C-alpha positions in Angstrom: 115.2 98.5 106.2 112.2 97.8 108.4 112.0 94.7 110.2 108.0 94.8 109.5 106.6 94.1 106.0 102.8 95.1 106.5 99.4 94.6 108.8 98.8 91.0 108.4 95.2 91.4 111.1 93.3 94.0 113.4 91.8 92.0 116.2 89.3 92.5 118.8 88.8 90.9 122.5 84.7 89.8 122.6 82.9 88.1 125.6 80.1 87.6 123.8 81.1 84.9 121.4 78.3 84.0 119.1 76.4 87.6 119.1 79.9 88.8 117.6 80.4 86.0 115.5 77.3 86.5 114.0 77.6 90.6 113.9 80.7 90.1 112.0 79.6 87.2 109.1 76.5 89.7 108.7 77.7 93.2 108.7 81.5 92.3 106.7 80.2 89.6 104.7 83.7 88.8 103.9 84.9 84.7 103.5 86.3 83.2 107.0 90.1 82.7 106.4 90.5 81.2 109.8 88.3 79.4 112.7 89.0 78.0 115.4 85.8 77.3 118.6 88.6 75.6 120.3 91.1 78.9 120.5 88.0 81.2 120.8 89.5 82.8 117.1 88.1 83.8 114.0 89.7 85.7 111.0 87.9 87.6 108.0 89.0 88.8 104.7 90.8 87.3 101.8 94.2 85.7 101.3 96.8 88.3 100.8 94.9 90.9 102.4 94.9 92.2 106.2 92.0 90.7 108.0 89.8 91.8 111.0 90.1 88.9 113.9 87.6 88.6 116.9 89.5 87.0 119.8 86.9 85.0 122.6 87.9 86.3 126.0 87.2 83.7 128.4 89.4 85.2 131.3 87.4 86.0 134.5 89.5 89.3 135.1 87.6 92.0 132.9 88.8 93.3 129.6 91.0 95.3 129.2 89.6 98.9 128.4 91.0 100.3 124.9 90.2 103.7 125.2 92.7 105.1 122.5 93.5 101.4 121.4 93.9 100.7 117.6 91.0 101.2 115.2 90.3 99.2 111.7 89.3 101.3 109.0 88.1 99.8 106.1 87.6 101.2 102.6 84.1 101.9 101.2 82.7 103.3 98.1 80.5 106.2 99.7 80.9 106.6 103.8 77.5 108.2 104.3 75.6 105.6 102.1 77.4 103.1 104.2 76.2 105.0 107.5 72.8 104.3 106.2 73.2 101.1 105.2 74.4 99.9 108.3 71.8 101.6 110.6 69.3 100.0 108.4 70.8 97.2 109.8 70.6 98.1 112.9 73.8 98.6 113.5 75.3 101.5 116.1 76.8 104.0 114.1 78.2 108.0 114.6 77.3 110.4 111.9 80.0 110.4 108.9 82.4 112.8 108.7 83.3 115.1 105.9 87.1 116.5 105.6 86.4 118.4 102.4 88.9 117.4 99.8 90.7 114.8 102.1 88.3 112.1 103.3 84.9 111.1 104.6 84.8 108.7 107.2 82.2 106.5 109.4 82.5 104.8 112.2 80.7 102.0 113.6 80.4 99.5 116.4 80.0 95.6 117.3 78.0 94.3 120.0 81.1 94.9 122.7 81.1 98.6 121.8 84.6 98.1 119.6 85.0 100.8 117.0 85.4 100.0 113.8 85.6 103.0 111.1 85.3 103.5 106.9 86.5 105.7 105.0 85.7 107.2 101.3 86.7 109.9 98.8 84.9 112.8 99.4 82.4 113.1 97.3 
């Protein structure tokens, strides 16, 4: 039996705290599950759901690179439509990718360049 029950949160470091808070609040439109300005931590999502969090990077050291790091993947009704909607809000997005019979997914980036993906059933 595994020690682990489920994924509780996926978090991203951010340097520009105010811009990141605005971006995540506006783009996700999810409730704030927990917020601490003192700690520099906000979690978005509902009770019993996996949360996305941002963590303020306060160190004088550069943020660690996340090449090959974790990526949150969100469910959407239509990945192509989600890409268009995000672009209309000025969000940097890659083109949606269709894998016939499997999935359609898109990728967008927060102001710090953190990659977030979304996926839908193929149309």
